[in-house]
N, CA, C and O of each residue as an XYZ file, in Angstrom:
244
protein
N    -131.377    -89.999    -32.850
C    -131.353    -91.216    -34.189
C    -131.841    -92.320    -33.413
O    -132.643    -93.173    -33.793
N    -131.173    -92.209    -32.061
C    -131.834    -93.786    -31.356
C    -132.995    -93.908    -31.579
O    -133.484    -94.733    -32.351
N    -133.804    -92.785    -30.679
C    -135.398    -92.998    -30.429
C    -136.146    -93.389    -31.931
O    -137.172    -94.069    -31.951
N    -135.482    -92.857    -33.213
C    -136.225    -93.222    -34.464
C    -135.765    -94.839    -34.467
O    -136.602    -95.725    -34.637
N    -134.792    -95.030    -34.326
C    -134.612    -96.517    -34.529
C    -135.283    -97.446    -33.512
O    -135.617    -98.521    -34.009
N    -135.584    -97.285    -32.114
C    -135.995    -98.022    -31.034
C    -137.840    -98.097    -31.628
O    -138.522    -99.107    -31.451
N    -138.550    -96.400    -32.555
C    -139.647    -96.389    -32.632
C    -139.999    -97.535    -34.078
O    -141.080    -98.045    -34.373
N    -139.048    -97.634    -34.575
C    -139.644    -98.455    -35.915
C    -139.238    -99.835    -35.524
O    -139.776   -100.712    -36.201
N    -138.358   -100.270    -34.528
C    -138.233   -101.406    -34.065
C    -139.760   -101.920    -33.129
O    -140.106   -103.093    -32.990
N    -140.277   -101.075    -32.743
C    -141.825   -101.211    -32.197
C    -143.022   -100.901    -32.880
O    -144.134   -101.181    -32.433
N    -142.737   -100.096    -34.390
C    -143.496   -100.493    -35.485
C    -143.488   -101.787    -35.704
O    -144.515   -102.460    -35.612
N    -142.299   -102.293    -36.028
C    -142.204   -103.624    -36.817
C    -142.696   -104.764    -35.644
O    -143.466   -105.609    -36.101
N    -142.425   -104.878    -34.479
C    -143.650   -105.706    -33.858
C    -144.686   -105.643    -33.685
O    -145.325   -106.647    -33.369
N    -145.379   -104.171    -33.855
C    -146.674   -103.893    -33.767
C    -147.237   -104.396    -35.027
O    -148.441   -104.629    -34.929
N    -146.608   -104.690    -36.457
C    -146.943   -105.122    -37.385
C    -147.166   -106.606    -37.552
O    -148.084   -107.159    -38.157
N    -145.766   -107.352    -36.651
C    -145.390   -108.669    -37.042
C    -147.168   -109.280    -35.686
O    -147.934   -110.237    -35.799
N    -147.113   -108.261    -34.722
C    -148.361   -108.763    -33.797
C    -149.921   -108.845    -34.859
O    -150.760   -109.738    -34.973
N    -149.831   -107.818    -35.346
C    -151.178   -107.284    -35.996
C    -151.433   -108.970    -37.112
O    -152.436   -109.616    -37.414
N    -150.287   -109.090    -37.354
C    -150.507   -110.353    -38.405
C    -150.865   -111.611    -38.019
O    -151.502   -112.499    -38.586
N    -150.146   -111.496    -36.550
C    -150.521   -112.909    -36.097
C    -152.248   -112.974    -35.231
O    -153.009   -113.941    -35.264
N    -152.445   -111.909    -34.658
C    -153.386   -111.675    -34.606
C    -154.660   -111.422    -35.507
O    -155.827   -111.345    -35.125
N    -154.192   -111.316    -36.722
C    -155.270   -111.362    -37.785
C    -155.582   -112.972    -38.332
O    -156.584   -113.379    -38.919
N    -154.348   -113.730    -37.919
C    -155.037   -114.901    -38.268
C    -155.591   -115.579    -37.076
O    -156.544   -116.352    -37.177
N    -154.915   -115.262    -35.750
C    -155.881   -116.116    -34.989
C    -157.067   -115.427    -35.001
O    -157.809   -116.192    -34.386
N    -157.745   -114.426    -35.323
C    -159.118   -113.719    -35.290
C    -159.470   -114.915    -36.444
O    -160.012   -115.899    -35.939
N    -159.287   -114.979    -37.672
C    -159.657   -115.536    -39.204
C    -159.641   -116.987    -38.790
O    -160.391   -117.690    -39.467
N    -158.850   -117.708    -37.676
C    -159.261   -119.177    -37.249
C    -160.477   -119.365    -36.318
O    -161.148   -120.397    -36.319
N    -160.735   -118.215    -35.460
C    -161.851   -117.778    -34.670
C    -163.199   -117.630    -34.789
O    -164.097   -117.894    -33.990
N    -163.242   -116.959    -36.407
C    -164.273   -116.620    -37.217
C    -164.848   -115.249    -36.376
O    -165.994   -115.093    -35.953
N    -164.020   -114.570    -36.296
C    -164.257   -113.311    -35.745
C    -164.055   -111.921    -36.608
O    -163.083   -111.207    -36.359
N    -164.790   -111.641    -37.401
C    -164.828   -110.597    -38.224
C    -164.670   -109.325    -37.810
O    -164.094   -108.451    -38.458
N    -165.319   -109.154    -36.418
C    -164.752   -107.630    -36.115
C    -163.339   -107.683    -35.623
O    -162.613   -106.739    -35.940
N    -162.946   -108.451    -35.045
C    -161.704   -108.498    -34.148
C    -160.420   -108.723    -35.337
O    -159.278   -108.331    -35.101
N    -160.793   -109.402    -36.619
C    -159.774   -109.142    -38.197
C    -160.151   -107.861    -38.161
O    -159.460   -107.461    -37.224
N    -160.734   -106.990    -38.509
C    -160.858   -105.840    -38.787
C    -160.254   -104.946    -37.890
O    -159.476   -104.220    -38.508
N    -160.290   -104.680    -36.619
C    -159.496   -104.195    -35.619
C    -158.089   -104.175    -36.059
O    -157.403   -103.157    -36.166
N    -157.661   -105.559    -36.341
C    -155.918   -105.780    -36.500
C    -155.630   -105.412    -37.622
O    -154.478   -105.009    -37.780
N    -156.810   -105.419    -39.108
C    -156.198   -104.810    -40.171
C    -156.267   -103.793    -40.390
O    -155.664   -103.375    -41.378
N    -157.372   -102.509    -39.221
C    -157.186   -101.303    -39.013
C    -155.637   -101.070    -38.312
O    -154.784   -100.538    -39.021
N    -155.329   -101.419    -37.097
C    -154.311   -101.584    -36.528
C    -153.011   -101.831    -37.528
O    -152.084   -101.028    -37.425
N    -152.927   -102.705    -38.308
C    -151.859   -102.883    -38.994
C    -151.589   -101.574    -40.281
O    -150.523   -101.012    -40.536
N    -152.746   -101.389    -40.836
C    -152.722   -100.199    -41.679
C    -151.889    -98.939    -40.913
O    -150.870    -98.361    -41.290
N    -152.538    -98.771    -39.943
C    -151.996    -97.288    -38.718
C    -150.050    -98.175    -38.659
O    -149.160    -97.731    -39.385
N    -149.883    -98.978    -38.009
C    -148.651    -99.080    -38.106
C    -147.860    -98.784    -39.497
O    -146.810    -98.168    -39.676
N    -148.456    -99.232    -40.134
C    -147.417    -99.352    -41.879
C    -147.538    -97.762    -41.971
O    -146.641    -96.970    -42.261
N    -148.728    -97.520    -41.684
C    -148.300    -95.884    -42.386
C    -147.369    -94.871    -41.589
O    -147.020    -93.770    -42.017
N    -147.064    -95.358    -40.499
C    -146.365    -94.738    -39.483
C    -144.976    -95.138    -39.663
O    -144.218    -94.168    -39.657
N    -144.398    -96.288    -39.825
C    -143.458    -96.562    -40.558
C    -143.034    -96.236    -41.848
O    -141.843    -95.925    -41.863
N    -143.544    -96.200    -42.853
C    -143.129    -95.273    -44.113
C    -143.108    -93.593    -43.941
O    -142.728    -92.968    -44.930
N    -143.513    -92.794    -42.685
C    -143.571    -91.907    -42.614
C    -142.003    -91.582    -41.902
O    -141.238    -90.676    -42.233
N    -141.800    -92.576    -40.867
C    -140.501    -92.569    -40.951
C    -139.566    -92.904    -41.539
O    -138.608    -92.132    -41.599
N    -139.524    -94.046    -42.114
C    -138.856    -94.150    -43.207
C    -138.069    -93.308    -43.702
O    -136.862    -93.065    -43.718
N    -139.603    -92.668    -44.355
C    -139.351    -90.957    -45.617
C    -138.353    -90.655    -44.537
O    -137.230    -91.095    -44.784
N    -138.514    -89.877    -43.159
C    -137.865    -89.397    -42.331
C    -136.395    -89.265    -41.919
O    -135.732    -88.260    -41.664
N    -136.051    -90.645    -41.928
C    -135.019    -91.405    -42.058
C    -133.885    -90.922    -43.495
O    -132.690    -90.711    -43.290
N    -134.364    -90.836    -44.566
C    -133.793    -90.550    -46.119
C    -133.446    -89.125    -46.089
O    -132.407    -88.678    -46.575
N    -134.622    -88.211    -45.324
C    -134.314    -86.988    -45.457
C    -133.056    -86.714    -44.287
O    -132.120    -85.997    -44.643
N    -133.054    -87.123    -43.308
C    -132.125    -87.222    -42.185
C    -130.530    -87.449    -42.880
O    -129.493    -86.795    -42.761
N    -130.852    -88.634    -43.614
C    -129.348    -89.161    -44.083
C    -129.012    -88.151    -45.434
O    -127.867    -88.172    -45.886
N    -129.993    -87.315    -46.029
C    -129.334    -86.839    -47.001
C    -128.799    -85.662    -46.741
O    -128.032    -85.208    -47.591
N    -129.085    -84.819    -45.423
C    -128.540    -83.829    -44.732
C    -127.233    -84.693    -44.361
O    -126.339    -84.198    -43.676
């Protein structure tokens, strides 16, 4: 359970850094870098949703 909490924290940090990266890339007019940060944001979000579903399944047991 401790590992899952640590992974959740890392996913949250990744999501926050992706948002800041998108803002930075937008201010510097870099569409390719914006796409990269959008892709990393979507990936972190997908894995976080899967982790939350796994948390809920463990709690029900």
